[in-house]
C-alpha positions, 0 to 999 in steps of 0.5 A: 118949384121943385121938380122930381127926378129919378136916378138912372144910368144913361143906358137905363134912361135911354131904354125907359124913354124908348118904351114911353114913346107911342104912335097910332096905326089905324086908330090903335095906340101902339108902341112907336118902337116895336122891338130891338134887334141886338147882338151884344159885345163888350160895348153894349152887353154890360150896360145897355143889355142890363136895361133891355133885359129888364123891359123884355116883355115891353120892348122885346129884344130879338137876337140877330146873326149878323149886325147888317142883316138885323138892321136890314130886318128893321128896315123891312119891318119899317117898310111893311109898316109904311114908316109908322112904326120903328125897330131898333138895331144895336151892336157893340163897337168896332166891326159890329157897328161897321157891319150896320153901315151898309144897312144904314145906307139902304135905309138912307137911300130908301128914306126909311126909319130905323134907330141904330144904337152902337157902343163906342170907345171911352170918352175919358180915353184912360184905357185907350186903345181898347179892344176893337178901337180904330185909332186916328193919329191926328184926331182922337175924337174919331171912332168907327161910328163916325162912318155913320155920318154919311148914311144917316139923317141924324147922328149923335154921340152921347158924351154926357148922360144929360145929352139924351134929353135933347138928342132922343126926341130929335132922333125920333123927329128926324125919323118921322119927318116925311121930308127928312125920314131916314135912319138915326144913329146914337153912339153910346160910349162905354163909360157914359152908358154906366154913369148915373144921372138925376133925370127929370121924371117928365122926360119919361112921360108917355108921348104919342107921336104922329107923322106930320102932313105938311100942306103945300104952298097955295101959289105952287098948287095954283101954278101946278094946276095951271100947267096941268090944264095945258096937258094933252097927254098927262101922266102920273108917276106914283112913287114910294112917297104915295104909299108912305103917305097913305095916298094910294086911294086919293091918287087913284080917285084923282087919276080916274076922275081926271082921266090920267094914267098912272105908272109906278116907280120901283118903290111905288109899285104895289100902291095900285093893284095890277088890274086897277082901271088907271094902272098903266104899268111900271116905268123905267129901265125895269119897267113896262113897254106901256109905261115907257111909251106913255112917258115918251109921249107925255107933255106934262108929268105929275110926279108924286112922292118920287126922287126920280132915280135913274131907273125911273127916268131911263137916265133921263132919256125916257121923256121928251125934252119939251115935257114939263114936270110937276113934283109933289114931294114932302122933301124940297130936295126931291121936289126941285129935281130937274127943274120941276115945278115944285109942290113941297108937301105931303102927297095926300094933302098935295093931291087933294089940294091940286084936285080942288084947284083943277075945277072941272078940268079933265084930260082928253077923253081918249087918253086913258083908254089909249093907255089901257090899250098899251097896258093890255099889249104889255100884259100879253107880252108878259103872258108870252114870256111867262107861259111854260115851254119845253125848254129844259131850264125854266126862265125867271119870268116863268118862275115869277109867274108860278110864284105869283099865281100861288101867292095869296092876296095878302102875301108880300113879295120881297126882292132886292138885287140881281136879276130878280128885281127886273123880273118881278118889277115887270112881271109880278101882278100885284093882288093887294095894295102894299103887298110888294117890297122891291128894295132897289133904291140901294139894290142891297144884296142881302136885304131879301131874307133879312127883310123877310124876317122884319116883314113877318114881324110886321104882319102882326098887329095894326097895319099888317096885311096878315099874309106870309112874306115870299122872298125871291132871290138868286143864288148869288144873293143867297150866298151873301146873306142867309143866316136869318133863315135860322133867325126866323126858325128861332123866333117863329116868324114864317116866310117862304124863300124861293131861290133861283139858281142860275149859276152866279151873278147872271144879270150883271154878267149880262150887262158886262157882256152887253157892253162888250166885255167877255163874261168874267168873274160873274157866272161861276163858270167864268170865275177862277175855279178848279173845274170850269166845266163842272163848277160846284153848285150849292145844295140850297135845300140841304143848307136851309134844312141845316138851319131848321127850315123846311126845304125842297129842291125843284126840277121843274115848274110843276115841282115848283107849283107843288112845293109852293102849295106844300110850303103854305101848310108848313108851320115854319120858314120854307126854302124852295130852290129851282135851277133857272136860265141865266140868259133869258129875260123879259125885254126892257126898252128904256136906256141906262147910262153906265160907264163904258171905256172911251178907248179899248182894244176890243171892237165889242167895247168900242161899239158899246161905247158908240151906243152909249154916246147915242144914249147920252145924246137923248138925255134931258140935261138942264131942261 
């Protein structure tokens, strides 16, 4: 029996296959790949761009300003779509490709899908060394693209046109697997992109992908139910996996019916609204006093969809040594951490089956009301710190409160690095589910504005909230990566950017000094500069205006309130800047294990070392 074929270059075949992949979101059938962020160079401009240009109305290509930021924008899109739709980022070879490695690390750490396609050197090696080639004397098969192996879930280099028939479906399978989700990388050597091949027409048939929901082992569920029934002070930790599974409603019902308070990880924050009846606050180092008090007293902790990062566990000091963990997670690697009773499976399926196995069991009647009392105390503490004072410079907490109050119900808050994460994790009162994106799995400086672009795109179509992304970041992060302000103006994807100018890298300066080291090379005044008394401060509003954004500089919280109302009515990206206190923070009460010198000539460092030893004495190690 003869099979029909179609002759295409490898690059043309890649693009045709990508456009044939579909998915379903809220009952609507949509392309699995929503678009491409691209910067073209000699490694992808002659072949891959030729193929993308032909399908630009079907698979739109958006021009980036920096390879890292466009890949971060793809990650922001994937997070806003809760991993149900994917963006592509493509670069040339050499520095263009390597610029995407940081973004790949961000996606890998956060378990988020993005397809990275980079050009590569010639497989025939005849013109070697080519422009931007980094040569390895002992291994000519190595190129810069091998760097992606450490930060991707799937990696391949296409050295023959036929290889994409096997490789592309595997890449998608990895990106959509809840247990293995993360970035996929495909390297396309220049001479392989140009080659024509007779591809089977079946390869390009339209396919509809769905995200699997693996059910947990029945024995594991039964053991988890038996352990949970012994609990007098149970606690649920809700992670990012709950949101990606769409299990927020199931977890909330389970918690309410069983009388168990729910605390949230950084990635999980936003699964519940702030005032939900079972919500007891964010947990961990940048968490709430309420959640951390409950963690310290908990005897059985049900961790759902979380990898239990140190900022969640207080470097494993937040819990009693006698506490037992049950972990529901699609990834076996995460489910087994810290000797948890592992229930390997989808969060929604796992919660539903555990609920059935528990029968009529409920937590002691006073436990959830007690948790809500603690949470009410936390809310009052937040109010105390967020209330305006007569101080000449507002605090982060006060700025966060003003922005929070101005945000519409379905606007999405985006933050990532510096002092903002702690302040929004603690102080942002979520108004609608899944309207909060704090990238702190990798704490990637530069994520914020780029992710705002991707998030703005994701508001369109099924699965989008329909609101406006509100990006909050510090002056240090703004200086690191801001060019996608220009991207959003060009593409018409509006966001609101609030820059808190505190004169440098304030929160890391805080940690530095807290551990006994004098302020050094973090705040501008502590750097090697010409005028320490009057360091030059960037006018961020004028800078943003030069990229086409609307912008306003604020001198007070009242100015900020007015600027936010003005920003809502603007038809384009708006940047608002306000000077913020570098020394005032909402308190935290969880420990963090960091390296402190074992010996030092500074007494302040020696005291900090003693304190760090005391922290480590509280850690749950091997229990």
